[in-house]
C-alpha positions in Angstrom: 5.6 11.8 39.5 3.1 9.0 38.9 3.8 5.9 41.0 2.7 2.4 41.7 3.8 0.9 45.1 3.0 -2.4 46.7 3.8 -3.9 50.1 3.0 -6.9 52.3 2.1 -5.9 55.8 -1.1 -4.0 55.7 -2.2 -0.4 55.5 -1.0 0.4 59.0 2.7 -0.1 58.1 4.7 3.2 58.0 7.4 2.3 55.5 5.7 3.2 52.2 5.2 6.8 53.4 8.9 7.4 52.4 7.9 6.6 48.8 5.0 9.1 49.0 7.3 11.7 50.4 9.7 11.3 47.5 7.0 11.3 44.8 4.6 14.0 46.1 2.8 16.1 45.0 1.1 13.6 42.6 0.9 10.0 43.7 -1.4 7.0 43.2 -0.5 4.2 45.7 -1.5 0.6 45.1 -1.3 -1.5 48.3 -1.6 -5.3 48.7 -3.4 -7.0 51.5 -3.8 -10.8 51.5 -6.2 -13.0 53.3 -8.5 -10.2 54.3 -11.5 -11.3 52.3 -11.4 -8.2 50.2 -13.5 -8.1 47.0 -11.8 -6.0 44.3 -10.1 -3.0 46.0 -11.0 -0.4 48.6 -10.1 3.3 48.5 -8.7 5.0 51.6 -6.5 8.0 52.4 -2.8 8.2 53.1 -1.1 11.6 53.3 -4.1 13.0 51.4 -3.6 10.6 48.5 -5.5 7.6 47.2 -4.5 4.1 48.0 -6.0 0.7 47.1 -5.9 -2.7 48.6 -6.5 -6.0 46.8 -6.5 -9.7 47.8 -4.2 -10.9 45.1 -0.5 -11.6 44.7 2.3 -9.0 44.5 2.3 -9.2 40.7 -1.5 -8.9 40.6 -1.2 -5.7 42.6 1.2 -4.1 40.1 -0.8 -5.4 37.1 -4.1 -4.0 38.5 -2.4 -0.7 39.5 -0.9 -0.1 36.0 -3.6 -1.6 33.8 -6.7 -0.5 35.7 -6.2 2.0 38.5 -3.8 4.1 36.5 -4.8 3.1 33.0 -5.4 6.8 32.0 -2.1 8.0 33.6 0.6 5.4 33.1 3.0 5.5 36.1 6.6 6.7 35.8 7.9 4.1 38.2 7.0 1.0 40.2 8.3 0.6 43.7 7.8 -2.7 45.6 8.4 -2.8 49.4 9.6 -2.0 51.8 9.7 -5.7 52.6 10.5 -6.8 56.1 13.4 -9.2 55.6 16.2 -9.3 53.1 16.1 -10.5 49.5 19.7 -11.3 49.0 21.4 -13.8 46.7 19.1 -16.4 45.4 16.3 -15.1 47.7 15.2 -13.2 44.6 13.8 -16.4 43.1 11.4 -16.8 46.0 10.5 -13.2 46.6 7.1 -11.7 46.0 8.7 -8.3 46.5 11.1 -8.8 43.7 8.4 -10.5 41.6 6.3 -7.3 41.8 9.2 -5.2 40.5 9.6 -7.8 37.7 6.0 -7.3 36.7 6.6 -3.6 36.5 9.6 -4.2 34.3 7.7 -6.6 32.1 5.2 -3.8 31.6 8.0 -1.5 30.5 8.2 0.7 33.6 11.3 1.4 35.6 10.9 -0.7 38.8 12.7 -1.2 42.1 12.3 -3.7 45.0 13.2 -2.5 48.5 13.9 -4.9 51.4 14.9 -4.2 55.0 17.4 -6.9 56.1 16.0 -7.5 59.6 17.2 -10.3 61.8 14.5 -12.7 63.1 12.8 -11.3 66.2 14.5 -7.9 66.0 12.7 -4.6 66.0 12.9 -2.9 62.6 14.3 0.5 62.1 11.5 1.7 59.8 12.2 5.4 60.0 15.8 4.9 59.0 14.8 2.6 56.2 12.4 5.3 54.9 15.3 7.8 54.7 17.4 5.2 52.9 14.6 4.7 50.3 14.5 8.4 49.7 18.3 8.6 49.4 18.5 5.8 46.9 15.6 7.1 44.8 17.1 10.6 44.7 20.4 9.2 43.5 19.0 7.0 40.8 16.3 9.5 39.6 18.1 10.4 36.4 19.2 6.8 35.7 18.0 5.3 32.4 16.8 1.7 33.0 17.7 -0.7 30.2 14.9 -2.8 28.9 14.2 -5.9 31.0 16.3 -4.7 34.0 15.1 -3.8 37.6 16.9 -2.7 40.7 16.9 -4.9 43.8 17.7 -2.8 46.9 18.6 -4.3 50.3 18.8 -1.9 53.3 20.7 -2.9 56.5 18.5 -2.7 59.6 20.5 -0.2 61.6 20.7 3.4 62.7 21.2 6.0 60.0 24.6 6.9 61.5 25.7 3.3 61.1 24.9 3.0 57.3 28.3 3.0 55.5 27.0 4.0 52.1 25.1 3.0 49.0 26.9 0.5 46.7 26.3 -1.2 43.4 26.6 -4.9 43.8 26.1 -8.2 42.1 23.9 -11.1 43.4 25.7 -13.2 46.0 25.3 -16.8 47.0 23.0 -17.7 49.8 22.2 -21.4 49.7 19.6 -22.9 52.0 20.9 -25.9 53.9 19.6 -29.4 53.3 18.5 -29.9 56.8 15.1 -31.6 57.2 13.6 -31.9 60.6 11.0 -34.7 61.0 8.3 -34.4 63.7 4.9 -35.6 64.7 1.8 -33.4 64.9 -0.7 -33.8 67.8 -2.6 -36.4 65.7 0.5 -38.5 65.2 1.0 -37.5 61.5 4.5 -37.1 60.3 5.6 -33.7 59.1 8.9 -32.2 57.8 10.3 -28.8 58.6 12.8 -27.4 56.2 15.8 -26.1 58.2 17.0 -22.6 57.9 20.7 -23.5 57.7 22.6 -21.3 55.2 26.0 -21.4 53.8 26.3 -17.7 53.1 29.3 -16.1 51.4 29.4 -12.8 53.2 33.1 -12.1 52.5 33.1 -12.0 48.7 33.7 -8.4 47.7 31.1 -6.8 45.4 28.2 -8.9 46.4 24.9 -7.9 48.0 25.6 -10.1 51.0 29.0 -8.6 51.7 27.8 -5.1 51.3 24.9 -5.5 53.7 27.1 -7.3 56.2 29.1 -4.0 56.3 25.9 -2.0 56.9 26.0 -0.7 53.3 22.9 -0.4 51.2 23.2 -2.8 48.2 21.7 -1.9 44.8 21.7 -4.9 42.4 20.6 -4.7 38.8 18.6 -7.9 37.9 17.8 -8.9 34.3 14.6 -10.8 33.4 16.4 -12.9 30.8 17.8 -15.8 32.7 19.3 -17.6 29.7 22.8 -18.8 30.2 24.7 -17.9 27.1 27.6 -20.4 27.1 25.2 -23.3 27.8 22.9 -22.2 25.1 25.9 -22.2 22.7 26.9 -25.7 23.9 23.3 -26.9 23.4 23.2 -25.6 19.8 26.3 -27.7 19.0 24.8 -30.8 20.7 21.1 -30.9 19.9 19.7 -31.7 16.5 
């Protein structure tokens, strides 16, 4: 299997080894490091395979991986993550992890985004997350991806024995609260901190939020076409 993978937290992170274990024996791994002052990309070694690091964005990593690093052997799949922190509900509109999978989808390659839903300050169960990644990828390995569709996978941060299953879900609702905290910096200048209040609907069956709340792995198909059909129809009857 030919693979492009990207992640956020540097080459020392263990999580992507799960993806390598799934895809061996043939893997090309594209990694992303930001703010390291890298010029172009550097080659290293991980499980005996080649990896690359760039100083760009998540989508840059995928684009460079597909169009340059693997230009002579187009990848079979693009995997983004494992991200530390969930990408649930409308988090997907802010997520670099999901954006990387979107880039792979735009390039016509089946793509997945993996995130570990870790509470703030908690120690992450990376080894368990790795096994969850392998399990999900094995189960979807024969799946045909429709054009313009990617899979957003959220893994509960718990022991393997506590995972209740893998479920297909729809995108839930996770609205950030309107709280703004005003303060003064040491120089007396005013700043505003956007509060982290959320009005999460964790009880609505079938959503990613509800599944992860029960320690289930959520797999949500996301479409790149965000057009709202009924509103489009209404506009056609209104605009001239």
